[in-house]
N, C-alpha and C positions, 0 to 999 in steps of 0.2 A: 364801474369800479370793481365789482365782484369778479367779473370775467378776467380783468387784468390781474387781480390778486391770485386767482386760481391758476392762471397760466404761469405766473412767477413762482408759485409754490409747487407746481406739478413735479418738478425734479426731486425735491425733498420728499414729497408725498409718495412718489414711486419707491423711494428708499425707506419708507416708514418713518420719516422724520417730520416733526411738527414745524410749521412756519407761522410766525405771528406777524401781523401788520397792525399799525396804529391808525385809527380813524381820526383824522385831523379836520378841524373846521374853524368857524368863527361865529361870534355872537353879534347879531345886528338886530336892533329893534326887538329885543327879547326873544329872538329866534335863533336856534343853533342850526347852522348849515354845514353839512359835510362837504369838504372841498377836496380831500385827498386821502389816499391810503399810503402810508409810508411803510416800506419793508426795510428796516434797518439791518445792518450786518448783525448776525446773531448766531448763537449755537443752540442746539436742541437735540432732543431724542424723540421717541415715539409719543411721549405724553406731555412734553413741555418745550418751551423755547425761551431764551433770554437774550436781549441785545448785548453785544459786546460793548466795551467802553467806547470804541470808535462808532458803533451804531448809535449809542446814546448821544454822542456828540453830533452825529448827522441829524438826528431828530431835533436837537436844540437849534442847530444852525438853520434848518428848514423853518422852524417856528419863528425865529428872529427875522429871517428874510421875508416871511409872509405875514408881517404885521402882528407878531405874537399870536399865531394860530394856536388854538387850544387842542390838546389831546382829549378827544371826546370818549373814546372807548378803544377796544382792540378786537381783532378778529383772529381766529386760529384756523389753520387749513384743515385739520382733521374734522373739526366741527362742520365747516362749510362743505368739504367733499362728502362727508356723510349725509348732510342735508341735501346735497345736489343729486345723490343717488336715489333718494326716496321717490 
């Protein structure tokens, strides 16, 4: 999933723009399982990103279609690209 996210974010990163993804999963038997990274439509600059209204709707629709998947956390491209270079 990390490689998929980094590939999707590479164009924005080359322009110095942040890309954010939501880590989505489910709870079963008291265990949280990461099942997807959603990269909604968003706007951003070098230090931040924010889903558009349409992007927020995409996330909601995904969660409904996938049995009320939970948003577990988020990831940000600049943090991951920085870590990948270490």
